[in-house]
C-alpha positions in Angstrom: 59.6 105.6 85.6 62.7 107.9 86.7 61.3 111.2 87.4 62.5 114.8 86.6 63.9 117.3 89.4 62.0 120.1 88.5 61.4 122.5 91.0 63.2 121.0 92.9 66.7 122.2 95.3 69.0 119.9 97.5 69.1 121.7 100.8 71.5 119.5 102.6 73.6 116.8 101.9 73.0 113.5 104.2 75.6 114.3 107.0 75.2 118.1 107.2 71.6 117.4 108.3 71.9 117.4 112.3 70.2 117.3 115.6 70.4 121.2 115.3 67.7 121.0 112.2 65.1 119.0 114.1 61.6 120.2 113.2 63.0 121.6 110.2 62.1 120.7 106.7 65.1 119.4 104.2 65.7 118.2 101.1 67.9 115.5 100.2 69.0 113.3 97.3 71.5 110.4 96.6 71.7 106.7 96.6 69.4 103.9 98.3 72.0 102.0 100.3 69.5 99.4 102.3 65.8 99.0 102.8 63.7 97.9 106.0 60.2 97.6 105.6 58.5 96.6 108.5 55.1 96.8 107.1 53.5 100.1 108.8 56.8 101.5 108.3 59.6 101.4 105.6 63.0 102.8 106.5 66.0 103.9 104.0 69.9 104.2 104.3 70.2 107.2 101.7 73.7 107.3 100.8 75.8 110.3 99.6 79.2 111.4 99.4 79.2 112.6 102.8 77.9 109.6 104.4 74.2 108.0 105.6 71.4 109.4 106.7 67.9 107.6 107.6 64.8 108.5 106.0 61.1 107.3 107.8 58.2 106.4 105.4 54.8 106.4 106.8 51.3 106.3 105.0 50.4 109.1 107.2 53.2 111.8 106.2 53.3 110.6 102.8 49.9 109.1 101.6 49.1 105.8 100.0 50.4 106.8 96.4 53.8 108.1 97.9 54.1 104.8 100.0 53.5 102.3 97.7 56.3 104.3 95.6 58.8 104.0 98.6 58.1 99.9 98.9 59.6 100.2 95.5 62.8 101.4 96.4 65.7 99.0 95.7 69.4 99.4 96.3 71.1 102.0 94.5 68.2 103.5 93.2 68.4 107.6 93.1 65.6 109.6 94.9 65.2 113.0 96.5 63.1 113.5 99.9 61.7 115.8 101.3 60.3 115.5 105.3 60.9 117.1 108.4 63.9 116.0 110.8 62.8 114.2 113.7 64.7 112.7 116.7 65.2 109.1 116.2 62.1 107.0 117.6 64.4 104.2 118.1 68.0 103.9 119.2 71.1 106.4 118.4 73.3 104.5 116.0 76.7 106.0 117.4 78.3 104.4 114.2 76.8 107.1 112.1 77.3 111.1 112.1 73.4 111.2 111.7 72.8 108.3 113.9 70.5 110.1 116.5 68.5 111.6 113.8 66.2 110.7 110.6 64.1 112.4 108.3 60.2 111.5 108.5 59.5 111.9 104.5 56.8 114.2 102.8 57.5 113.4 99.2 59.4 111.2 97.1 60.6 111.4 93.5 62.8 108.4 92.0 65.2 109.9 89.9 66.7 107.1 88.8 66.0 103.8 88.9 69.2 101.1 89.2 69.9 97.2 88.2 71.0 94.9 91.0 74.8 95.6 91.7 77.2 92.9 90.5 78.6 93.3 94.2 77.4 95.0 97.1 78.6 98.5 97.4 80.3 98.6 100.9 83.3 99.4 102.8 86.4 97.3 102.9 84.5 95.3 100.1 86.2 91.6 100.1 84.9 91.5 95.7 87.7 90.4 93.5 90.0 93.4 92.4 89.5 92.6 88.7 85.4 92.9 89.0 85.8 95.5 91.3 87.9 97.8 88.7 85.7 96.6 85.8 82.8 98.3 87.5 84.9 101.0 88.4 82.1 103.7 88.9 80.2 101.5 91.1 83.3 101.1 93.6 83.9 104.4 93.5 80.4 104.6 95.6 82.2 102.9 98.4 82.6 105.5 101.9 86.4 104.2 102.0 87.2 105.2 98.7 85.2 108.3 98.7 87.0 109.6 101.7 90.3 108.6 100.2 89.4 110.7 97.1 88.2 113.4 99.1 91.8 113.5 101.0 93.2 113.5 98.3 91.5 117.0 97.2 92.1 118.1 99.8 95.2 117.8 99.9 96.0 119.3 96.4 94.2 122.1 98.0 95.9 122.5 101.1 99.4 122.4 99.5 98.6 124.9 96.6 97.4 127.4 99.4 101.0 126.3 101.6 103.2 126.8 98.6 101.4 129.7 97.0 101.8 131.5 100.8 105.6 130.6 100.3 106.1 132.8 97.2 105.6 130.0 94.6 103.9 130.4 91.4 102.1 127.5 89.4 102.9 127.3 86.1 102.0 124.5 83.4 104.9 122.9 81.3 103.7 120.8 78.2 102.4 117.1 77.8 103.8 117.1 74.4 107.7 117.0 74.6 111.0 116.0 73.0 112.1 112.2 74.2 115.1 112.2 76.0 116.3 108.8 76.3 117.2 108.5 79.7 115.9 106.9 82.3 112.7 105.2 82.2 110.7 104.1 79.2 108.8 106.7 77.7 105.2 106.8 76.4 105.5 108.5 72.3 102.9 110.2 70.8 103.0 109.9 67.0 102.6 113.5 65.3 100.2 113.8 62.3 101.8 117.0 60.8 105.3 116.1 60.9 105.1 112.8 59.6 107.7 110.0 61.3 108.2 112.2 64.1 107.2 111.6 67.7 105.9 113.9 70.9 106.8 112.0 74.8 104.7 112.1 77.3 106.7 113.7 80.3 108.5 111.5 82.7 108.6 114.7 84.9 108.6 118.7 83.8 111.9 118.2 84.7 113.8 120.0 82.4 111.0 122.7 82.0 110.9 123.8 85.8 115.1 124.5 85.2 114.2 126.6 82.2 111.6 128.4 84.3 114.2 129.4 86.7 116.5 130.3 83.7 113.6 132.4 82.9 113.6 134.1 86.4 110.3 132.8 88.0 112.1 132.0 91.1 110.2 129.7 92.7 108.0 127.1 90.3 105.2 124.5 91.5 103.0 122.1 89.5 100.5 119.1 90.4 101.7 117.7 87.3 100.3 114.4 85.4 103.5 112.4 84.3 104.0 109.2 82.4 105.9 106.1 82.8 106.5 103.1 80.7 107.3 100.8 83.6 106.0 97.5 84.8 103.5 98.0 87.4 103.5 97.5 91.2 101.5 98.5 94.2 103.0 102.1 94.3 103.4 102.4 90.6 101.3 103.2 87.8 102.1 104.1 84.1 100.3 107.3 84.8 100.9 109.6 88.5 100.7 112.7 89.7 103.6 114.6 90.8 103.7 117.7 93.4 106.8 119.4 91.6 108.9 122.1 92.6 111.9 124.6 91.7 113.6 127.2 93.6 116.2 129.3 93.2 119.1 130.6 94.8 119.0 128.0 97.5 121.0 125.2 98.7 119.8 121.8 100.5 118.7 123.4 103.8 116.5 126.0 102.0 114.8 123.0 100.3 114.4 120.7 103.3 112.9 123.4 105.6 110.0 124.4 103.1 109.2 121.3 102.4 109.4 119.9 106.1 107.1 122.6 106.8 104.6 121.3 104.1 104.9 118.0 105.2 104.1 119.1 108.8 100.8 121.3 107.8 99.3 118.5 105.6 99.6 115.6 108.3 98.7 118.1 110.7 95.4 119.6 109.2 94.1 116.3 107.3 95.0 113.6 109.7 95.6 115.0 112.5 99.2 113.4 112.9 102.0 115.7 114.5 105.5 115.3 112.4 108.2 116.6 114.7 110.4 119.0 112.9 113.4 118.9 111.8 112.7 115.5 110.2 116.3 113.0 111.1 118.5 113.0 108.5 120.7 110.3 107.4 122.9 109.5 104.5 123.1 106.9 102.0 125.8 105.5 103.1 124.4 105.0 106.4 120.8 103.9 105.5 122.8 101.1 103.2 124.7 99.7 106.2 122.1 100.0 109.0 118.9 98.8 106.8 120.2 97.5 103.7 117.3 100.3 101.8 118.0 103.4 100.6 114.0 103.7 101.7 114.4 102.5 105.2 111.5 101.8 107.2 112.3 102.9 110.9 109.5 101.9 112.7 111.3 99.0 114.3 114.8 97.6 114.7 116.4 94.8 113.4 119.1 96.3 111.9 121.9 95.0 109.4 125.4 94.1 111.5 128.8 93.9 109.7 130.3 90.8 110.3 133.0 90.9 107.6 136.0 91.8 110.3 135.1 88.9 112.4 134.8 86.1 109.8 137.3 87.4 107.2 140.0 84.2 108.8 137.0 81.2 109.8 137.1 78.0 107.8 133.4 78.7 106.1 134.2 79.3 102.1 130.9 81.0 101.8 132.0 83.7 103.8 135.6 83.7 103.0 135.2 83.5 99.3 132.6 86.5 99.1 135.2 88.6 101.8 138.1 87.9 99.2 135.8 88.9 96.1 135.9 91.9 97.8 132.3 91.3 99.1 131.0 91.5 102.5 129.3 89.0 104.8 126.2 91.3 107.2 123.6 89.7 109.3 120.3 90.1 111.2 119.2 89.2 114.2 115.8 88.3 115.0 115.0 88.5 118.4 113.4 85.4 120.4 112.9 83.2 117.1 115.4 80.6 118.2 112.6 78.1 117.9 111.3 79.0 114.2 110.2 75.6 112.3 112.8 74.7 109.5 109.9 74.9 107.5 109.6 78.6 107.6 113.8 79.1 107.9 113.4 77.6 104.7 110.9 80.0 103.6 113.1 82.4 104.4 116.2 81.1 102.5 113.8 81.0 99.4 112.8 84.3 99.8 116.5 85.4 99.8 117.0 83.3 96.8 114.3 85.2 94.9 116.0 89.0 95.7 119.4 87.8 94.4 120.9 85.9 97.0 122.9 82.7 96.4 122.1 81.4 99.5 121.4 82.4 103.3 123.2 81.1 106.4 121.6 80.8 110.0 122.4 80.0 113.0 120.3 79.5 116.3 121.4 80.1 119.8 119.3 77.8 122.2 118.0 78.5 125.3 120.8 76.6 127.1 123.5 78.5 124.7 124.2 75.3 122.2 123.8 76.3 118.8 121.9 75.1 116.0 123.4 76.0 112.5 123.8 75.7 108.6 127.5 76.6 109.2 129.0 76.2 112.8 131.1 72.8 111.6 132.8 75.0 109.4 133.8 77.3 112.5 135.8 76.9 115.6 134.3 77.6 118.8 136.0 80.5 119.2 134.6 81.8 115.9 131.2 81.1 116.8 131.4 83.0 119.9 133.5 86.2 118.5 130.5 86.0 115.7 127.4 85.9 118.3 129.1 88.4 120.4 129.3 90.5 117.3 125.7 90.1 116.6 124.6 90.6 119.7 123.0 87.4 119.9 121.1 85.7 123.7 119.8 82.7 123.8 116.6 82.0 121.7 117.8 84.5 118.7 118.2 83.6 115.1 121.0 84.9 113.5 120.4 85.4 109.4 123.8 85.9 107.4 124.3 87.0 103.7 127.6 86.8 102.0 128.1 88.2 98.6 129.2 91.5 97.0 128.1 94.2 99.6 125.3 96.0 97.3 123.5 92.5 96.5 124.0 91.8 100.7 122.4 95.1 101.0 119.5 94.4 98.7 118.7 90.8 100.1 119.1 91.8 104.0 117.3 94.7 103.6 114.6 92.7 102.1 114.8 90.1 104.2 114.1 92.4 107.2 110.2 94.0 106.1 109.8 90.3 105.0 110.1 89.4 108.8 108.9 92.6 109.9 105.6 92.0 108.5 105.6 88.0 109.4 106.6 88.6 113.2 103.7 91.8 113.1 106.9 94.1 114.0 105.8 97.0 112.5 103.8 99.6 114.7 101.1 100.5 111.9 100.1 103.7 114.0 103.5 105.5 113.8 104.4 107.8 110.8 108.4 108.0 110.8 109.8 110.8 108.0 113.5 110.2 107.2 115.5 112.4 104.9 117.9 110.0 102.9 121.1 112.4 101.7 124.5 112.3 99.7 123.3 109.3 97.3 126.0 108.3 95.0 125.9 110.5 91.9 126.5 107.7 89.4 126.0 103.9 89.1 128.0 101.9 86.7 125.6 100.1 84.1 127.2 96.6 83.0 124.6 96.3 80.4 125.5 100.1 78.6 129.1 99.8 79.8 129.5 103.0 81.1 128.2 105.1 84.3 124.7 106.3 84.4 123.4 108.8 86.5 121.4 107.5 89.5 118.9 110.9 89.7 119.9 112.8 86.6 122.5 114.5 84.6 122.0 117.6 86.2 122.3 116.7 89.9 125.2 118.8 91.5 127.9 116.5 92.8 129.5 117.6 96.6 131.6 120.0 96.5 134.5 117.9 98.0 133.9 115.0 95.7 134.3 117.2 92.3 137.7 116.1 92.0 137.0 112.7 92.4 134.8 113.1 88.6 138.2 112.0 87.0 139.9 109.7 89.4 137.1 107.7 91.3 133.8 108.6 89.8 131.6 105.5 91.1 133.0 107.3 94.9 131.4 110.7 94.1 128.3 111.9 96.1 125.6 113.7 95.3 123.6 116.8 96.6 120.5 114.5 96.4 117.6 114.1 99.0 115.2 111.9 99.5 112.2 112.3 101.7 110.8 108.2 103.0 107.9 107.9 104.7 107.6 104.6 106.8 110.0 102.4 104.2 108.7 104.5 101.0 110.2 107.1 99.0 107.6 109.8 99.3 109.6 111.9 96.8 113.4 113.7 95.8 115.3 116.1 94.6 118.8 117.7 93.9 120.7 120.7 94.0 121.0 121.3 90.1 124.4 122.0 88.4 124.5 125.4 87.2 127.9 125.9 86.6 129.2 125.5 82.0 132.4 123.4 83.3 130.8 121.0 86.1 127.9 120.3 83.6 130.6 119.7 80.6 132.4 117.6 82.9 129.7 115.3 83.9 128.0 114.5 80.3 131.9 113.4 79.8 131.9 111.3 82.4 128.4 109.7 81.5 129.9 109.0 77.8 127.9 111.4 76.1 130.0 113.6 73.7 129.4 117.5 73.2 127.4 116.4 70.4 125.3 114.2 72.0 124.7 116.3 75.0 123.4 119.2 72.8 121.2 116.7 70.6 119.1 115.4 73.7 119.7 118.2 75.9 120.2 121.1 73.4 117.7 123.5 74.8 118.6 123.5 78.3 122.0 123.8 77.8 121.8 126.8 75.9 119.4 128.4 77.8 122.0 128.2 80.4 124.7 130.6 78.4 122.4 133.5 79.2 123.0 133.4 83.1 121.5 130.8 85.2 121.0 131.3 88.6 121.5 128.6 91.4 118.6 125.9 91.8 117.2 123.2 93.1 114.2 121.0 93.3 111.8 118.3 94.7 108.9 116.3 93.7 106.7 113.9 95.6 104.5 111.2 94.4 100.9 112.5 95.2 99.6 108.7 94.8 101.8 107.5 97.1 101.6 110.6 99.9 97.9 109.8 99.8 98.3 106.1 99.7 100.2 106.5 103.4 98.0 108.9 104.6 94.9 107.0 104.6 97.1 104.2 105.2 95.9 101.8 102.4 97.6 99.3 100.6 97.8 100.1 97.2 97.4 103.3 95.2 94.9 102.2 93.3 92.7 102.6 96.7 93.7 106.5 96.2 93.2 107.2 92.2 90.0 107.4 90.5 90.3 105.0 87.7 93.9 103.1 87.9 95.4 100.5 85.7 96.3 96.7 86.3 99.3 94.8 86.1 99.8 95.2 82.5 99.1 98.6 82.4 95.4 98.1 80.7 91.9 99.7 81.6 89.5 96.8 82.8 86.9 99.2 82.8 87.3 101.2 79.5 89.4 98.4 77.5 92.2 100.3 77.0 95.0 100.3 75.4 92.7 99.0 72.6 92.9 98.8 68.3 92.4 102.1 66.5 90.8 102.5 63.1 92.8 102.0 60.2 92.1 105.3 58.7 93.8 107.0 61.8 96.8 104.6 61.1 97.2 106.2 57.5 97.0 109.1 59.1 100.0 109.3 60.9 101.9 106.8 58.5 101.8 104.5 60.9 101.8 100.5 60.2 101.4 97.6 62.7 103.4 94.4 62.2 102.4 91.4 64.1 105.6 90.8 66.6 106.3 87.0 67.2 106.0 86.0 70.1 108.9 84.4 72.2 108.8 82.0 75.2 111.0 83.1 77.9 
């Protein structure tokens, strides 16, 4: 039967007790991790968020009743124990912070009993995700998850300290705002007092933080909750946390400088990693040409090689056809893998097709210098020799080629590069490689909408030297945009904002908005711009991704207390769920059953 805490006060968390406390009386509280009953002695591993502490029960110290009570303890019982700290009688446990001491218990209270948990509460659990997420409150007791969430708390605390020291003000912006249908799908919230009207949950505080710059607050930040109705993956959730900031009277170098120093401080103080400053910068074009990705993983080589000029006159129609259609041919040199079994090469071909390739050409350079290839018969010896030289091929190398529209070639080889690196274990997991990617295209053409859309958002400033191209060649215009990348994952991104009316109007024109359209969507911001707007810029990090990479977890689920699963549902609370008809009636909402379609 559960007992009260009346008159009892915890003196230490488990790992706050040390050999400095030997001989002292302490009171500790927590969960029973493990019990070992040796007949005359009972050992309990007590667990709280700080770690494990060994408790020793013997009848001489605790009495017959107390010893009997200790014998009732089971895994996950919540207890309070008071006793004397002693040096361990047995071997020191080097794996525990408290491995050289134990508490000889004088009194015990069982504060709460526990049923047998549906899975063991242990580090690196092998229990299926679905079961762990259904019982997330138990899963969160695992020491590894607790360390992750403690580090997340420490990260936000440090960010607040650093940005405050740098003159930033923490200001909250609304969660209920206006829907501006541009970008990802928005979560809508019906209004009871305005029937038929809806609020939108923020995808980011973008417009509000720009308004704060118009209002003269100079430097703003917020640890902001954001929402995007997108398909989930390992580093994306429908609701997420953003470290959001905006600065006035700055240019790119100013934004990058403060953020480099922030990252260096976070990684040094919290995970003991030195971030060399300044962080390397690379233009979007260079990143795509070398790595096939705008968020390249630079922890290993195997860079893309453009062989378009070398093969443009060859006899292999796949290559020449792509080039004649305005595309390109590029390759990867997988060093030392010429003997890769055909089955594994075929698997790489299928992987490439899965991300959009029509196919994948390969050439193995045998140890004797001869070739085994899917296309060699279509090319002359001189053409093959020139191709191998361009690829810096050596005996034992496997060369892979993609031919298509250049953006598709980037996608295919960029994805293939990561796939091969993971399969061949080419990535040094101990490295933290940061990279700024700059000069993104301002616009990308949407075949679906038949117009240009903003790659970031409509308020991103074009590069000064490209302004004149907005009329003649909008697809070639580069943006004053920058992303911070860590180990192939985009941590965050931002841009210099447009603050001149004529440039903003031209931007809307290129995006296909009439003046009326622009004011309908963004009127409150554009009206604010009429009253003196400072040059300003900003950046936002995904906090979940940042912490995920800091602790080297495989998914952001491991750094979020209560995450969703792939279909954006919560297995623990069974959300989303139906609501009562009276609630729908109040909001003027009628539910219509949608017909299922077989796609």
